[in-house]
Residue, then its C-alpha position, 0 to 999 in steps of 0.5 A: m723238404n721241398e714243399p713251398y705251401y704246406n707244412d712238410y712235417l710227416l708222421g708215419l709208421q712202417a713195418t719191414y719184413n726181411f726175407n733174407e739178408s739182402s731183401a725185404l718188404n716195407i710197408q709205410g703209412l704217412t699222415w701230413m700235418d695240417g697247416l701251411s708253411a711259413y711261405g704259404e702263410q705269407l702268401k695267404n696274408g698278401k701284401t698291398g702297396p708297391g711290390g705287393f701281391e694278391q692273397f693266395d690261400a693254398a689251403k683251399a687246394p687239394h693237397p696230400k693228407y695221408g698215404l700208404f706205400g708198399n716198397y721192395q727194399f734191397i739191402a746192399y750192405y750188412g755189417k758191423i761198426s765199432v764206435t768204441k772198443q767196448a761197443v760194436l753196432s750192427l748197420n745196413l744200407f739199403g735202397l728201396a722202390g715202390v708204389g703207393y696210394l695218396n689221399l689229397g682230400e677229395l682226390n686220390t692218386i697213385a704215387l711212386n716212391f724211391g729211396v736210400g737209407q741206413n739202419l743202425f742197431i744199438t741193441k738186439n731189439f732197438g735201433l735207429r733208421a734214417d732214409l731219404r725218399w722221393v715221392i712222385f705223383k700227379g696231383p692238382n696244381a694250386t696255382t691254376q685257380r685264384l685262391t682268394t675267394v671265401d668259397k673253396p673251389s671244387a677239386s676237379s676245377f684245378g689243372d694237373r701237374y707232376y710233383y717230385n717231393s723229397q722226404l727225410g725220415l728219422s725213426f726208431i726201430f723196434i725188433l719183435 
């Protein structure tokens, strides 16, 4: 949600195993969509003249490609909600925390993952999930290099910084 240079749409697949009504193990795999954000495209094209700026092609810097996370999920509330007099839906509210692996192209790093979310079960075997997660990791800082040349700099030539990325997830739940 807060990525300035790269496309911040993700595709993911996750599986959750509930140990009991209050705790679960969640495994999540993510892949980031290729491309630059609208702002990243503006920087890539540059602007000449008064108030102009030099081209900056962030696609030449290492950035997240895919990740795998393992999370402990604490279910704070499990209950039922009545939407209409005839329909009663089950829901739960949860918090999660975990650790994961991120691939940044030529580099790999460890990431921390924190979040909150809600599951809303429409039927016994189908539901919807919404969660807000924060991913914290140390990675290469694209702004430490001039990314205007034709050649792509090596991944080790970039300085490092900590990233605090937020992710909003909406997904379908299938219970086996």
